[in-house]
C-alpha positions as CSV (number, residue, x, y, z in Angstrom):
1,M,125.9,159.9,-61.1
2,T,124.1,161.0,-64.1
3,S,125.6,163.3,-66.7
4,P,123.9,166.6,-67.5
5,P,121.7,166.6,-70.7
6,K,123.3,167.7,-73.9
7,S,122.2,171.1,-75.1
8,E,120.8,171.5,-78.7
9,P,123.0,173.4,-81.1
10,Q,122.1,177.1,-81.4
11,P,121.3,178.5,-84.9
12,S,123.8,180.7,-86.4
13,A,123.2,184.3,-87.3
14,A,123.3,183.4,-91.0
15,D,120.7,180.6,-90.7
16,S,118.3,182.9,-88.8
17,K,117.7,185.2,-91.9
18,F,114.5,184.8,-94.1
19,P,114.4,185.1,-97.9
20,S,113.8,188.7,-99.1
21,A,112.0,189.9,-102.3
22,V,113.9,191.7,-105.0
23,V,112.1,194.9,-105.9
24,Q,112.3,196.1,-109.6
25,D,110.9,199.0,-111.5
26,K,107.2,198.3,-112.6
27,A,107.5,200.0,-116.0
28,T,110.3,197.9,-117.3
29,G,110.3,194.8,-115.1
30,L,107.6,192.8,-117.0
31,L,109.2,193.5,-120.4
32,L,112.7,192.5,-119.3
33,A,111.6,189.5,-117.4
34,S,110.2,187.6,-120.4
35,K,110.9,187.8,-124.2
36,M,107.4,186.6,-125.0
37,W,106.2,190.3,-124.7
38,W,108.3,191.1,-127.7
39,V,106.7,188.3,-129.7
40,T,103.3,189.5,-128.6
41,G,104.1,193.0,-129.8
42,A,105.3,191.7,-133.2
43,C,102.1,189.7,-133.6
44,L,100.0,192.8,-132.9
45,L,101.9,194.8,-135.5
46,L,101.5,192.0,-138.1
47,A,97.8,191.8,-137.4
48,A,97.3,195.5,-137.8
49,W,99.2,195.4,-141.1
50,L,97.2,192.5,-142.4
51,A,93.9,194.2,-141.4
52,Y,95.1,197.3,-143.4
53,Q,95.9,195.3,-146.4
54,S,92.6,193.5,-146.3
55,V,90.7,196.8,-146.8
56,P,90.0,196.9,-150.6
57,E,91.4,199.9,-152.5
58,T,88.6,202.0,-154.0
59,G,88.6,204.1,-157.1
60,P,86.7,207.4,-157.7
61,V,83.0,207.5,-156.9
62,F,80.8,210.0,-158.9
63,T,77.3,210.5,-160.1
64,I,75.8,210.2,-163.6
65,A,72.4,211.7,-164.4
66,F,70.4,209.7,-166.9
67,P,67.0,210.6,-168.5
68,E,65.8,207.1,-167.8
69,G,66.9,204.2,-165.5
70,H,66.0,201.3,-167.9
71,G,66.0,198.8,-165.0
72,L,69.6,199.6,-163.9
73,K,70.3,198.5,-160.3
74,P,73.1,198.5,-157.8
75,E,76.0,196.1,-158.5
76,D,75.4,196.3,-162.3
77,S,78.7,196.7,-164.1
78,V,80.4,199.7,-165.8
79,R,82.2,198.5,-169.0
80,Y,84.7,199.8,-171.4
81,R,85.4,197.9,-174.6
82,G,83.6,194.9,-173.1
83,I,85.7,194.8,-169.9
84,E,84.3,195.6,-166.5
85,V,85.9,198.7,-165.1
86,G,83.6,199.5,-162.2
87,H,80.1,199.0,-160.8
88,V,76.9,200.8,-159.8
89,V,76.7,201.8,-156.2
90,D,73.3,203.4,-155.9
91,V,70.3,204.3,-158.2
92,R,67.8,206.9,-157.1
93,L,65.5,209.6,-158.4
94,S,66.7,213.2,-158.4
95,A,65.2,215.7,-156.0
96,D,63.1,217.2,-158.8
97,L,62.0,213.8,-160.1
98,N,63.1,214.7,-163.6
99,R,66.1,212.3,-163.9
100,V,67.7,209.3,-162.5
101,D,71.0,209.8,-160.5
102,V,73.3,206.8,-160.6
103,D,76.4,206.6,-158.3
104,V,79.2,204.5,-159.8
105,M,82.6,203.5,-158.5
106,L,85.5,202.8,-160.9
107,N,88.2,200.2,-160.3
108,P,91.4,201.8,-159.1
109,S,93.3,200.5,-162.1
110,E,90.8,202.2,-164.5
111,A,90.6,205.5,-162.6
112,N,91.7,207.4,-165.6
113,L,88.3,206.9,-167.1
114,Y,87.1,209.5,-164.6
115,S,88.2,212.4,-166.8
116,P,86.7,215.5,-168.4
117,G,84.7,214.6,-171.6
118,S,84.0,211.0,-170.6
119,R,80.5,209.9,-171.8
120,F,78.2,207.3,-170.3
121,W,75.1,205.5,-171.5
122,I,73.0,202.5,-170.5
123,V,73.3,199.5,-172.8
124,R,69.9,197.9,-173.4
125,P,68.3,195.9,-176.2
126,R,67.5,198.1,-179.3
127,L,65.8,196.6,-182.3
128,S,65.2,198.1,-185.7
129,L,64.8,197.0,-189.3
130,T,68.5,197.7,-189.9
131,E,70.4,196.8,-186.8
132,V,70.3,195.0,-183.4
133,Q,72.1,196.5,-180.4
134,G,72.6,195.3,-176.8
135,L,71.1,191.9,-177.4
136,E,73.1,190.4,-174.5
137,T,71.2,192.6,-172.1
138,A,67.8,191.1,-173.1
139,V,68.1,188.3,-170.6
140,G,71.1,189.6,-168.6
141,A,71.7,192.6,-166.5
142,K,71.9,196.1,-168.0
143,Y,75.2,197.9,-167.8
144,I,76.7,201.3,-168.3
145,A,79.2,201.8,-171.2
146,V,81.8,204.5,-171.1
147,S,83.7,206.4,-173.8
148,P,86.7,208.1,-172.3
149,G,87.4,211.7,-172.6
150,L,90.7,213.4,-172.1
151,M,92.5,210.7,-170.0
152,N,94.9,212.2,-167.5
153,S,96.0,211.4,-164.0
154,E,95.4,214.9,-162.7
155,S,91.6,214.7,-163.0
156,I,91.4,211.6,-160.7
157,D,91.8,213.7,-157.5
158,Q,89.7,216.6,-158.7
159,P,85.9,216.6,-158.4
160,L,84.3,216.9,-161.8
161,G,80.7,217.2,-160.7
162,T,77.8,215.2,-162.1
163,F,78.2,213.7,-165.6
164,E,75.2,213.9,-168.0
165,G,74.4,210.4,-169.2
166,L,73.4,209.9,-172.8
167,A,70.1,208.4,-173.8
168,V,71.7,206.3,-176.5
169,A,75.2,205.4,-177.6
170,P,77.0,208.3,-179.3
171,A,77.3,207.9,-183.1
172,D,81.0,208.6,-183.0
173,E,81.7,205.9,-180.4
174,L,84.2,204.2,-182.7
175,D,85.7,207.4,-184.0
176,R,89.4,206.5,-183.4
177,G,90.8,209.4,-185.3
178,G,88.2,209.9,-188.0
179,L,87.5,213.1,-189.9
180,Q,84.5,215.2,-189.0
181,V,83.1,217.6,-191.6
182,V,79.9,219.6,-192.0
183,L,77.5,219.3,-194.9
184,R,75.4,222.5,-195.5
185,S,72.0,222.2,-197.2
186,D,68.6,223.9,-197.3
187,N,66.7,220.9,-196.1
188,R,67.2,218.0,-193.8
189,H,66.4,215.5,-196.5
190,G,65.3,212.9,-194.0
191,L,68.8,212.4,-192.5
192,V,69.1,211.1,-189.0
193,S,72.0,210.4,-186.6
194,G,73.6,207.1,-187.5
195,A,72.8,207.3,-191.2
196,A,75.5,205.8,-193.5
197,V,78.0,207.9,-195.5
198,S,79.1,205.9,-198.6
199,W,81.7,205.9,-201.3
200,R,80.7,203.9,-204.4
201,G,78.2,202.0,-202.3
202,V,80.7,201.2,-199.5
203,D,80.0,202.6,-196.0
204,V,83.0,204.8,-195.1
205,G,81.4,206.9,-192.3
206,R,78.2,207.9,-190.6
207,V,76.0,210.9,-189.7
208,L,76.7,212.2,-186.3
209,S,74.1,215.0,-185.9
210,V,71.6,217.1,-187.8
211,N,71.1,220.7,-186.6
212,L,70.1,224.1,-187.8
213,S,72.8,226.7,-188.6
214,P,73.2,229.5,-186.1
215,D,71.1,231.9,-188.3
216,G,68.4,229.3,-188.8
217,R,68.6,229.6,-192.7
218,H,70.4,226.3,-193.3
219,V,70.7,222.7,-192.0
220,H,74.2,221.6,-190.9
221,T,74.8,217.8,-191.0
222,T,77.9,216.7,-189.2
223,I,79.4,213.5,-190.6
224,L,82.3,211.3,-189.6
225,I,84.6,209.8,-192.2
226,E,86.4,206.8,-190.7
227,R,90.1,207.1,-190.3
228,S,91.0,204.5,-193.0
229,Y,89.0,206.5,-195.6
230,R,89.8,210.1,-194.7
231,R,92.2,210.4,-197.7
232,L,89.1,210.0,-200.0
233,L,88.2,213.6,-199.2
234,N,89.7,216.7,-200.8
235,E,88.4,220.1,-201.9
236,S,86.9,218.6,-205.1
237,S,84.6,216.2,-203.2
238,K,80.9,216.4,-203.9
239,F,78.2,215.2,-201.5
240,W,74.6,214.3,-202.3
241,V,71.6,212.7,-200.6
242,T,70.8,209.0,-201.2
243,S,67.8,208.6,-198.9
244,G,64.6,207.2,-200.2
245,F,64.1,205.7,-203.6
246,A,63.2,206.9,-207.1
247,V,60.7,205.3,-209.5
248,D,61.0,205.7,-213.2
249,V,57.9,204.6,-215.2
250,G,58.5,204.2,-218.9
251,L,57.5,202.1,-221.9
252,T,60.0,199.4,-220.9
253,G,58.6,199.0,-217.4
254,V,59.2,200.4,-214.0
255,K,62.7,201.0,-212.7
256,L,63.3,201.3,-208.9
257,D,66.4,203.0,-207.7
258,A,67.4,202.7,-204.1
259,E,70.8,202.5,-202.3
260,S,69.7,200.0,-199.5
261,L,67.0,199.4,-197.0
262,A,69.0,201.4,-194.4
263,S,69.1,204.4,-196.7
264,I,65.3,204.2,-197.2
265,L,64.7,204.1,-193.5
266,N,67.4,206.4,-192.1
267,G,68.5,208.3,-195.1
268,G,72.1,208.4,-196.4
269,V,74.8,210.5,-198.0
270,S,77.2,209.6,-200.8
271,F,80.2,211.5,-202.2
272,A,82.7,211.4,-205.0
273,T,86.0,213.1,-205.5
274,L,86.5,214.7,-208.9
275,S,90.2,215.3,-209.0
276,E,93.4,214.3,-207.2
277,S,94.5,216.2,-204.1
278,K,96.8,219.2,-204.6
279,P,100.2,218.9,-202.9
280,G,100.0,220.2,-199.3
281,A,96.1,220.4,-199.4
282,T,94.6,218.6,-196.5
283,I,91.0,218.5,-195.4
284,R,90.7,219.0,-191.6
285,S,87.9,218.5,-189.2
286,G,85.3,221.3,-189.4
287,H,85.6,221.8,-193.1
288,V,82.2,222.7,-194.7
289,F,80.9,221.1,-197.9
290,Q,77.7,221.7,-199.8
291,L,75.1,218.9,-199.7
292,S,73.1,218.5,-202.9
293,E,69.7,216.9,-203.2
294,R,70.9,214.6,-206.0
295,A,74.2,213.8,-207.9
296,A,75.1,215.5,-211.1
297,P,75.8,213.1,-214.0
298,G,79.5,214.0,-214.1
299,W,80.0,213.1,-210.4
300,L,78.8,209.5,-210.9
301,Q,81.1,209.1,-213.9
302,S,84.2,210.3,-212.2
303,K,87.1,207.8,-212.6
304,T,89.6,209.7,-210.4
305,A,91.9,207.4,-208.5
306,V,92.2,208.3,-204.9
307,P,94.8,206.3,-203.0
308,L,93.9,205.4,-199.4
309,V,97.5,205.5,-198.3
310,D,100.3,207.9,-198.8
311,F,103.1,205.4,-199.3
312,A,104.2,202.9,-201.9
313,L,102.4,199.6,-201.8
314,P,104.5,196.5,-201.2
315,E,105.4,194.3,-204.2
316,T,103.2,191.3,-203.4
317,V,103.2,188.1,-205.5
318,L,101.0,185.0,-205.9
319,V,102.7,181.8,-204.7
320,S,101.5,178.7,-206.5
321,A,102.4,175.3,-205.0
322,Q,101.8,171.9,-206.6
323,Y,102.3,168.7,-204.7
324,Q,101.6,165.1,-205.2
325,F,99.9,162.7,-202.8
326,S,98.2,159.3,-203.1
327,T,94.8,158.1,-202.0
328,L,94.3,154.3,-201.9
329,G,97.4,153.9,-204.0
330,I,96.2,156.3,-206.7
331,G,98.5,159.2,-207.3
332,R,96.9,162.7,-207.3
333,T,98.2,166.2,-207.8
334,Q,97.0,169.1,-205.7
335,T,97.5,172.8,-206.5
336,F,96.8,175.8,-204.3
337,S,98.0,179.4,-204.2
338,Q,98.7,181.9,-201.5
339,Q,100.3,185.3,-201.1
340,G,104.0,186.3,-200.6
341,I,106.6,189.0,-201.1
342,L,110.1,189.2,-202.5
343,A,112.8,190.3,-200.1
344,K,116.6,190.8,-200.2
345,D,118.7,188.5,-198.0
346,G,122.1,190.1,-198.4
347,S,122.8,189.9,-202.1
348,N,120.2,187.2,-202.7
349,T,116.5,187.4,-203.4
350,V,114.2,185.2,-201.4
351,L,110.5,184.4,-201.5
352,V,108.9,185.2,-198.1
353,T,105.5,183.6,-197.5
354,A,103.6,181.7,-194.8
355,A,104.1,178.0,-194.2
356,L,102.4,175.7,-196.7
357,S,99.8,173.2,-195.8
358,D,100.7,170.0,-193.8
359,D,100.0,167.9,-196.9
360,A,102.4,170.0,-199.0
361,M,105.1,169.8,-196.3
362,L,104.9,166.0,-196.3
363,S,105.1,165.8,-200.1
364,K,108.2,164.5,-201.7
365,N,107.5,166.2,-205.1
366,L,106.7,169.8,-204.4
367,E,107.0,172.5,-207.1
368,V,106.7,176.2,-206.0
369,T,106.6,179.1,-208.4
370,I,106.1,182.8,-208.1
371,M,103.6,184.5,-210.3
372,S,103.7,188.3,-210.2
373,P,100.3,189.5,-211.4
374,G,100.3,190.3,-215.1
375,E,103.8,188.8,-215.6
376,A,105.3,185.5,-216.5
377,A,105.9,182.9,-213.8
378,V,109.3,182.9,-212.1
379,A,110.7,179.7,-210.8
380,V,111.8,179.6,-207.2
381,A,114.5,176.9,-207.7
382,T,115.7,174.8,-210.6
383,D,115.2,171.6,-208.8
384,V,111.9,170.1,-207.4
385,L,111.7,170.7,-203.7
386,E,110.9,168.0,-201.2
387,G,108.7,168.8,-198.2
388,S,111.5,167.8,-195.8
389,V,113.8,170.3,-197.4
390,L,111.1,173.0,-197.3
391,A,110.5,172.3,-193.6
392,D,114.1,173.5,-192.9
393,H,113.1,176.9,-194.1
394,V,110.1,177.4,-191.8
395,S,110.6,179.6,-188.8
396,E,109.0,179.2,-185.4
397,S,106.5,181.9,-186.3
398,G,105.3,180.1,-189.4
399,L,107.3,182.2,-192.0
400,V,108.9,180.5,-195.0
401,S,112.0,181.9,-196.8
402,L,113.0,180.3,-200.1
403,P,115.6,181.2,-202.7
404,A,114.0,183.1,-205.6
405,Q,114.7,185.2,-208.6
406,G,113.6,188.8,-209.4
407,A,113.9,192.2,-207.9
408,A,113.0,193.1,-204.3
409,S,112.4,196.4,-202.7
410,I,112.6,195.4,-199.0
411,S,115.2,193.7,-196.9
412,L,114.5,190.4,-195.0
413,N,115.8,192.0,-191.8
414,E,113.0,194.6,-192.0
415,L,110.4,192.0,-191.1
416,T,110.7,192.5,-187.3
417,G,107.1,192.9,-186.3
418,L,105.7,195.5,-183.9
419,E,106.9,196.8,-180.5
420,S,103.3,197.7,-179.4
421,A,99.8,197.3,-180.8
422,E,99.4,199.6,-183.8
423,D,97.1,200.0,-186.8
424,C,98.2,197.9,-189.7
425,L,97.2,197.1,-193.3
426,L,97.2,193.8,-195.1
427,F,98.1,193.8,-198.8
428,R,97.7,191.0,-201.3
429,S,97.4,190.7,-205.1
430,A,94.7,189.4,-207.3
431,V,94.5,189.1,-211.1
432,I,91.3,190.2,-212.8
433,D,91.1,190.1,-216.6
434,G,94.8,190.0,-216.8
435,E,95.3,193.2,-214.6
436,A,97.1,193.2,-211.3
437,I,94.7,194.4,-208.6
438,P,96.0,195.3,-205.1
439,L,93.6,194.4,-202.2
440,M,93.8,195.9,-198.8
441,Q,92.4,195.1,-195.4
442,T,92.6,197.3,-192.3
443,I,93.6,195.9,-188.9
444,D,92.9,198.2,-186.0
445,L,95.1,198.1,-182.9
446,E,92.0,197.0,-180.9
447,Q,92.0,193.8,-183.0
448,M,95.5,192.8,-181.9
449,A,96.8,191.0,-178.8
450,F,100.3,189.9,-177.9
451,Q,100.4,186.2,-177.0
452,G,103.6,184.4,-176.2
453,D,106.1,186.1,-178.5
454,R,103.9,187.2,-181.4
455,W,100.9,189.4,-182.3
456,I,97.6,187.7,-182.8
457,F,94.6,189.1,-184.7
458,Q,91.6,188.7,-182.4
459,D,88.8,189.4,-184.9
460,D,87.1,186.1,-185.4
461,T,84.5,187.6,-187.8
462,V,87.1,188.0,-190.5
463,D,88.1,185.1,-192.7
464,F,91.8,185.5,-193.2
465,S,92.3,182.3,-195.4
466,E,92.5,184.4,-198.6
467,W,95.2,186.5,-196.9
468,Q,97.6,183.7,-196.1
469,G,101.1,185.1,-196.8
470,A,99.9,188.6,-197.3
471,A,102.2,191.5,-196.4
472,V,101.6,193.2,-193.1
473,V,102.3,197.0,-193.3
474,Q,102.7,199.4,-190.4
475,M,100.2,202.2,-191.2
476,S,102.2,205.0,-189.4
477,T,105.4,204.4,-191.4
478,G,104.3,202.4,-194.5
479,K,107.0,199.7,-193.7
480,T,106.4,196.0,-194.4
481,I,107.0,194.5,-190.9
482,G,105.8,190.9,-191.4
483,I,103.7,188.3,-193.2
484,L,100.2,187.1,-192.2
485,A,100.3,183.4,-191.2
486,I,97.5,181.3,-190.0
487,V,98.9,178.9,-187.3
488,N,96.5,176.6,-185.4
489,G,93.6,178.5,-186.8
490,R,94.7,182.0,-185.6
491,A,95.9,184.7,-187.9
492,Q,99.2,186.3,-186.7
493,I,102.2,188.3,-187.8
494,A,105.1,186.0,-188.8
495,V,108.5,187.7,-188.7
496,A,112.0,186.9,-189.6
497,K,114.1,185.8,-186.6
């Protein structure tokens, strides 16, 4: 007997169910399901920010109308004091074909040059018998130079219209606070813009313009006296023409009288001051003087002293150093001199000067004396100094301070230098025929640059070797603020630290 077949197990109710999908909201499901969407969004924001930062910032764009183009083309530079401050965007003829319109763009950092009164001109080679200008553009690109007007931040966002470009550089380009006065005459006397204005043969200014007076009866010549020489003028000043030359034929021969080649070609003006300024009397810009055709005899013989500064000159001295050295075993003595001043260090008097030469510093037998012009020599110390001892008195800025005798009008702690670039004067002494003669040299703020921790004089055309140790005076206050020292071939202000 066979057994009945076994039946297969029946699936349970739970096993008979199929997987079911979970339904989520479409708007938020993708974002919540993966964090990579957040990373993607952050990358998009970063890319947008980088794209925005990559767009260069632009300065003001404006138009300058020039009489001639002189070969100017797009991408040529706009310069101020030799530094590129912008570039040319476009050059085109005006609609009436009477001028050349030049679109320029300034750098954002120099946007203040876009201001009322700014003047623009194209620098190009200009040759004459008396001067050469723009020689660097003879083989290179032309460029536009700018002289700023009233620099302010408000004008940057205000349209100023089209600027009228100048045909040539303005005569008062380097004004920097000079004094403008008007000379009245009945004739032009051959004067032209740029002609020299001289004092005892030294150029102290220039002619800015020559025009007729409003009534047409006189000629008005506007001149500029440079800032350093404006104190030469007062109400007693007399002006005369020095253009051309005079020939005097006599029994002894022919005498030719001429100021210079420049005065023959361009004309010139000279002046003299016959008396000292009255207290409180100051000549201001716009003052009118009479221009004479020739100088009266008394004008040329005037010996009136007119100080160029209104403060007491520092008491400078000549420092004479003598040291010994040997060459091939033969002993030699070397003597040199430089400038210095006397200063008070507490209750003691010290000689303040620039560091001596390397040979003198290495000498073991060094004698240093102070010679005030016109007076007897004053010894610095009773004992002979050694270079190694002297080296202990040299500061990092190249200033030397040694014990000395005599009176001093300034304190050593006053020699602190400048906080910012400022016009300065250099003073030193010289002895001519036994008389003490003060000498002065002007240093404009444009000639100064702050490097490291000291002020450097950038003018490489001036030889400062004769001014080693000279007093540096702040023009605005008349205070002696340092000593000129030549370190590594560069003239700088050495101060007490």
